C-alpha positions as CSV (number, residue, x, y, z in Angstrom):
1,M,-0.3,-0.3,0.0
2,P,1.5,3.5,-1.0
3,K,2.7,5.7,2.1
4,T,1.1,8.9,2.3
5,F,2.3,11.7,2.9
6,V,0.7,14.8,4.9
7,T,2.4,18.4,4.1
8,H,1.9,21.3,6.5
9,T,1.9,24.8,5.3
10,V,4.4,26.8,7.2
11,V,3.3,30.3,8.0
12,P,5.8,32.8,8.4
13,M,6.2,34.9,11.6
14,P,4.9,38.6,10.9
15,Q,7.5,41.0,10.5
16,H,7.9,44.2,12.7
17,F,7.7,47.9,11.2
18,A,8.6,51.0,12.8
19,V,6.4,54.1,11.7
20,I,8.0,57.4,13.0
21,I,5.6,60.4,12.7
22,A,7.8,63.3,12.2
23,G,5.5,65.9,10.6
24,G,5.1,68.9,13.9
25,K,5.6,72.3,13.0
26,G,7.3,73.2,16.7
27,E,6.5,76.0,17.2
28,R,7.3,76.3,20.5
29,F,10.9,76.1,19.8
30,W,11.2,79.2,17.9
31,P,13.2,80.9,16.4
32,Q,15.3,77.7,16.0
33,S,12.7,75.5,15.2
34,R,11.0,76.4,11.5
35,E,8.1,74.5,9.6
36,R,10.7,73.2,7.3
37,R,13.1,72.5,9.8
38,P,11.3,71.8,13.1
39,K,12.3,70.3,16.7
40,H,12.6,66.7,15.4
41,L,15.3,68.1,12.8
42,L,17.1,69.6,14.9
43,P,19.8,69.0,18.2
44,I,17.7,70.3,20.7
45,V,19.1,67.8,23.0
46,G,22.2,65.9,22.3
47,D,24.5,66.2,19.7
48,K,22.3,64.6,16.3
49,P,18.8,65.7,15.4
50,M,15.8,64.3,17.5
51,L,14.7,62.1,15.2
52,A,18.1,61.0,13.9
53,Q,18.3,59.6,17.5
54,T,15.0,58.1,17.3
55,L,16.0,56.2,14.3
56,D,19.2,55.2,16.4
57,R,17.2,54.0,19.4
58,I,14.8,51.3,17.6
59,R,17.4,49.8,15.6
60,P,18.3,47.0,17.6
61,V,14.2,46.0,17.4
62,V,13.7,47.7,14.0
63,P,16.2,47.0,11.0
64,P,16.2,50.3,8.7
65,K,14.4,48.5,5.7
66,N,11.4,48.0,8.0
67,T,11.1,51.6,9.0
68,F,8.8,54.2,8.0
69,V,8.8,57.8,8.3
70,I,5.9,60.2,7.7
71,T,6.5,63.6,7.4
72,S,5.4,66.5,5.5
73,A,5.6,68.2,1.8
74,A,7.3,71.1,3.1
75,Q,10.3,69.0,5.6
76,E,10.5,65.9,2.9
77,K,13.6,67.4,2.0
78,A,15.1,68.2,5.2
79,V,13.9,64.5,6.5
80,R,15.7,62.4,3.6
81,Q,18.9,64.2,4.6
82,V,18.8,63.2,8.3
83,C,17.1,59.5,7.2
84,G,20.0,58.4,4.6
85,Q,20.0,55.4,6.2
86,L,16.2,54.4,5.1
87,P,15.2,53.7,1.7
88,R,14.0,56.0,-0.2
89,A,10.3,54.5,-0.6
90,N,10.0,54.6,3.2
91,I,10.1,58.3,3.7
92,V,6.7,59.4,2.7
93,A,5.3,63.1,2.8
94,E,1.5,63.9,3.3
95,P,0.5,66.7,1.3
96,V,-1.3,68.5,4.3
97,G,-1.1,67.7,7.7
98,R,-4.3,65.8,9.2
99,D,-3.2,64.8,12.5
100,T,-2.5,61.5,13.6
101,A,-5.8,59.2,12.4
102,P,-4.8,59.7,8.8
103,A,-1.3,58.9,9.5
104,V,-1.7,55.8,10.8
105,A,-4.2,54.7,8.6
106,L,-1.5,55.5,6.1
107,A,0.7,53.5,7.9
108,A,-1.4,50.5,8.0
109,A,-1.5,50.9,4.2
110,L,2.4,50.8,3.7
111,V,3.0,48.2,6.2
112,G,0.5,46.2,4.7
113,A,1.4,46.5,1.6
114,R,5.3,44.7,2.7
115,D,3.4,42.4,5.4
116,P,-0.1,41.9,5.4
117,R,0.3,40.2,8.6
118,G,2.9,42.5,10.3
119,V,3.0,44.1,13.3
120,F,3.9,47.9,13.7
121,A,5.0,50.7,16.5
122,V,3.8,54.2,15.6
123,L,6.6,56.4,17.4
124,P,7.0,60.3,17.7
125,S,10.2,61.5,16.6
126,D,10.9,63.8,19.2
127,H,11.1,62.7,22.6
128,V,14.2,62.2,24.7
129,I,14.5,58.6,26.3
130,P,18.0,58.6,28.0
131,D,17.7,54.9,28.8
132,A,17.7,53.0,25.5
133,K,18.1,49.5,26.8
134,V,15.3,49.6,29.4
135,Y,13.3,51.2,26.0
136,L,13.8,48.6,24.1
137,R,12.9,45.7,26.2
138,D,9.2,47.6,26.7
139,L,9.3,47.9,23.0
140,R,10.1,44.7,22.5
141,A,7.5,43.5,25.1
142,A,4.6,45.6,23.6
143,F,5.4,43.8,20.1
144,A,5.2,40.7,21.8
145,A,1.8,41.7,23.1
146,A,0.5,42.5,19.8
147,E,1.7,39.5,17.8
148,A,0.3,37.3,20.1
149,E,-3.6,39.0,20.8
150,P,-6.0,41.0,18.8
151,V,-4.9,43.9,21.1
152,L,-4.2,47.6,20.3
153,V,-1.0,48.6,23.0
154,T,0.1,51.8,23.8
155,I,3.0,52.5,26.2
156,G,1.8,54.5,29.1
157,I,4.2,56.9,31.1
158,K,4.2,57.1,35.2
159,P,3.5,60.7,35.8
160,T,6.0,62.4,38.2
161,I,4.0,65.5,38.4
162,P,0.4,66.7,37.8
163,E,1.1,67.8,34.4
164,T,-1.7,69.6,32.7
165,G,-0.1,69.6,29.1
166,Y,-0.8,65.7,28.3
167,G,-3.8,63.4,28.1
168,Y,-4.1,60.9,30.6
169,I,-4.5,57.0,30.3
170,Q,-6.8,55.2,33.3
171,L,-5.2,51.7,33.9
172,G,-8.0,49.1,34.5
173,K,-7.9,45.5,35.9
174,D,-4.6,43.5,35.1
175,W,-4.6,41.8,31.4
176,K,-1.2,39.6,30.5
177,K,2.8,39.3,31.1
178,F,4.7,39.7,27.9
179,G,8.6,39.4,27.7
180,G,8.2,40.3,31.7
181,A,6.7,43.2,31.4
182,K,2.7,43.4,32.9
183,F,0.0,45.1,30.6
184,S,-3.3,46.2,32.0
185,R,-6.9,47.2,30.2
186,V,-7.0,50.9,30.0
187,K,-10.3,51.9,31.6
188,Q,-10.5,55.1,29.4
189,F,-8.4,58.1,28.1
190,K,-8.5,61.5,29.9
191,E,-8.3,64.5,28.0
192,K,-5.6,67.3,28.9
193,P,-7.2,68.0,32.6
194,P,-7.0,70.9,34.6
195,L,-4.4,71.2,37.6
196,K,-6.5,70.0,40.3
197,T,-7.6,67.3,38.4
198,A,-4.1,66.5,37.0
199,R,-3.1,66.0,40.9
200,R,-5.9,63.7,41.8
201,Y,-4.9,61.5,38.7
202,V,-1.1,61.4,40.2
203,A,-2.0,60.6,43.7
204,S,-4.6,58.0,42.8
205,G,-1.5,55.9,41.0
206,D,-3.8,54.6,38.4
207,Y,-3.1,56.9,35.5
208,A,-0.1,57.0,32.8
209,W,0.6,59.8,30.5
210,N,-0.3,59.0,26.7
211,A,2.9,59.7,25.3
212,G,1.8,58.7,21.8
213,M,3.5,55.4,21.4
214,F,1.5,52.6,20.1
215,V,2.0,48.7,18.5
216,W,-0.4,46.8,17.0
217,S,-0.8,44.4,13.8
218,V,-2.1,45.5,10.5
219,P,-5.4,43.2,10.6
220,V,-6.3,44.6,14.3
221,V,-5.9,48.6,13.5
222,E,-7.6,47.9,9.8
223,T,-10.6,46.1,11.7
224,A,-10.5,49.0,14.3
225,F,-10.9,51.8,11.8
226,E,-13.5,49.5,9.9
227,K,-15.3,49.4,13.0
228,H,-14.7,53.3,14.4
229,A,-13.4,55.6,12.0
230,P,-14.7,53.7,8.4
231,D,-14.2,57.1,6.5
232,Y,-10.0,56.8,7.4
233,F,-10.1,52.7,5.9
234,S,-12.4,53.4,2.7
235,A,-10.5,56.8,2.1
236,M,-6.6,55.4,1.7
237,K,-8.2,52.5,-0.5
238,P,-6.5,54.8,-4.0
239,V,-3.0,54.1,-2.0
240,R,-3.4,50.2,-1.1
241,D,-4.5,50.2,-4.7
242,A,-1.6,51.8,-6.1
243,L,0.9,50.1,-3.3
244,A,-0.7,46.6,-4.4
245,K,0.3,47.6,-8.3
246,R,3.8,49.0,-7.2
247,K,2.7,52.3,-8.6
248,P,4.2,55.6,-6.7
249,I,1.5,57.0,-4.4
250,G,2.0,60.6,-4.4
251,A,-1.1,61.5,-6.8
252,A,-3.3,58.7,-4.7
253,L,-2.0,60.9,-1.5
254,K,-3.2,64.5,-3.0
255,K,-6.7,62.5,-3.9
256,V,-7.1,61.4,-0.1
257,Y,-5.9,64.3,1.8
258,S,-8.0,66.8,-0.6
259,K,-11.0,65.4,1.6
260,I,-10.0,63.7,4.6
261,E,-11.0,65.0,8.0
262,K,-8.4,66.0,10.2
263,L,-8.6,64.0,13.7
264,S,-6.5,62.1,16.2
265,V,-5.9,58.6,16.5
266,D,-7.1,58.9,20.0
267,Y,-10.2,60.2,19.0
268,A,-10.6,58.2,16.1
269,L,-10.0,54.5,17.4
270,L,-8.3,54.5,21.3
271,E,-11.5,55.9,22.9
272,K,-13.8,53.7,21.1
273,A,-12.4,50.4,21.3
274,D,-12.5,47.7,24.1
275,N,-9.7,45.9,23.3
276,V,-6.7,48.6,24.3
277,V,-4.3,47.8,26.7
278,V,-1.5,49.4,28.5
279,L,2.1,48.7,29.1
280,P,3.4,51.2,32.0
281,A,6.8,52.2,30.8
282,S,9.6,51.2,33.0
283,F,12.1,53.9,31.2
284,S,12.4,57.5,31.8
285,W,10.6,60.0,29.7
286,D,10.7,63.7,28.5
287,D,8.8,65.1,25.2
288,V,11.2,68.3,25.8
289,G,8.1,70.4,24.7
290,S,9.2,74.0,25.6
291,W,12.4,75.7,26.1
292,S,12.2,75.4,29.7
293,A,12.2,71.6,29.5
294,V,16.1,71.8,27.7
295,Q,17.8,72.6,31.0
296,A,17.2,69.2,32.4
297,H,19.1,67.4,29.6
298,C,21.8,69.9,29.6
299,K,25.3,70.4,31.0
300,L,25.3,73.2,33.2
301,D,27.7,76.1,34.3
302,A,28.2,76.3,38.0
303,D,25.2,79.4,38.4
304,G,22.6,76.7,36.4
305,N,22.9,78.2,33.1
306,A,22.1,76.3,30.1
307,L,24.6,77.4,27.2
308,R,24.8,76.2,24.0
309,G,26.9,78.2,20.9
310,P,29.0,81.9,21.9
311,A,27.3,82.4,24.8
312,L,27.9,83.9,28.2
313,V,26.1,84.7,31.1
314,E,27.7,87.4,33.9
315,Q,26.0,88.0,37.3
316,G,23.0,85.4,36.3
317,R,21.5,82.1,37.3
318,G,18.9,79.3,35.7
319,N,19.1,81.0,32.2
320,I,18.7,79.0,28.7
321,V,21.2,80.9,25.8
322,F,21.6,79.4,22.5
323,S,23.4,81.3,20.0
324,E,24.0,80.8,16.4
325,S,25.8,81.8,13.3
326,G,29.2,82.5,15.4
327,H,27.1,85.9,17.4
328,L,28.2,86.0,21.1
329,T,25.0,86.5,23.2
330,A,25.8,87.8,26.7
331,L,23.4,88.7,29.3
332,L,24.6,90.7,32.5
333,G,22.6,90.7,35.6
334,A,19.7,88.4,34.5
335,D,18.0,85.3,35.7
336,D,15.8,82.7,34.7
337,M,15.5,84.1,30.8
338,I,15.0,82.5,27.6
339,V,17.8,83.8,24.7
340,V,17.8,82.3,21.6
341,H,19.5,83.6,18.8
342,T,19.6,82.8,15.3
343,K,20.6,84.6,12.3
344,D,17.4,86.1,11.3
345,A,15.7,86.1,14.9
346,T,16.4,86.2,18.7
347,L,14.0,85.4,21.1
348,I,14.2,86.8,24.8
349,A,11.5,85.4,27.5
350,P,10.9,84.8,31.1
351,K,11.5,80.9,31.2
352,S,7.8,81.4,33.1
353,K,6.2,82.3,29.6
354,A,8.1,79.2,27.6
355,Q,4.5,77.5,26.6
356,E,3.7,81.2,25.2
357,V,6.0,80.9,22.6
358,K,3.7,79.3,20.5
359,K,1.3,82.1,20.8
360,L,4.2,84.3,19.7
361,A,4.6,82.2,16.8
362,A,1.4,82.3,15.4
363,R,1.1,86.2,15.8
364,I,4.5,86.4,14.0
365,G,2.8,84.6,11.1
366,K,-0.3,86.9,10.9
367,M,2.1,89.9,10.8
368,K,3.0,91.3,7.2
369,N,6.1,89.2,5.8
370,G,6.2,87.3,9.2
371,Q,6.2,83.8,7.1
372,M,10.0,84.8,6.2
373,W,10.6,84.3,10.3
374,L,8.4,80.8,10.6
């Protein structure tokens, strides 16, 4: 009697990808940060552009061939200069900014064209994470969870102060462990709270900051779009079709972005979905959201001044002085000031007004010829 052989189809493991969102304007770091070269393209902290530091940090987990950067048309040229190690097709420019929901829908299309079962992280381009080893451990755990279960994973940051400028994630019941890391169900997302509420969140120990770091598989996030935000999934069909035919996607993107609504992925998906889990981060983190936050990451002189470039402070403490173009910037008898000098603009402000720089930049943009300084 002839032998019968049973063959088994081996299903390859899903590949891991990273999609870095790099399209912000960085108004809070004016005048050094400009629309065509904002915060993530500058060495605000460290010796490399923030985006380059992000790429270096994730490389042990996701290789350059599987790393995408989504940016704006205005920044595409500068981003390509910073991201020279990435394949040219992995840098994609949105025609206009439409917040993170369209960017994530686009990301799912890009990753899905490479691997329909792919698992990808969505990461900001401009955060400071000093301990890369601990960060990578958490990132690997998040990948493991998203690969094993049909969940939307977010990495939350343990709050250190009652910060009112961040959204919060309320932790629910314990979920599972992956890579030695303990995940929780997400009870709910909370918008940026007033100070009294933020203090209550921090005191409870049940909340994490929403840092905009997510990991999910293509099937899971596309299912979430189809269920909770179907317009975004259907809008990306021309992009998916072009990718499937290995055609350029520029024309499809212009068609899509001309009519798609501006919305964050938090509103579109995460606040509606019931399969969101959170990993409380083990690593230290700072989004460096204003000039005043830079000081914590700089080498200070004996009087606590943070100086970069040709800068000098005499009889002054706690100042931040950044000077470009070989121009000497000197302070005498001043405390707790921000002074930033570039070749065509100078900012002088008390550190207490650091968050107001964004409003100042907006006002400059409305001035006659104001765009020349933005």
